[in-house]
C-alpha angles and dihedrals in degrees: 000000000000089000090058095052092048091054092054092047091053094055093051093075098081099117094070104080118034137047129231118314115246122232127236114265120210114252116251118244122231112267092209102048114098118355096357130126122290118252109240127173091216094057101095095177094055095045092051089068090062096048129076124231088264086053096249117149109255112239121245098250088062103038092046095223122143118250096259094051093043088058090047092048091047092054090048096050089050093051090048089053092049095056093038100251087123127031121241093222139006093255114185113213 
């Protein structure tokens, strides 16, 4: 009988190690699939949503785009940088 009570006592110390458990977040759907806006390298306001304040391209897991539209978006951002619609960096003058 003493062995059974010891086993239950050892299992009770679960609170020591970890933090709170994170809940599952619903996956974001792609904004461009279906009837969404068209990705255009001349649309500066649309492309600014997918660039950080240091003008890095936001990764797919954060932007919520599908793989196909993330590739199209990356190409559009690079084209916009090339023709000076978007900046390459946040250079401070």
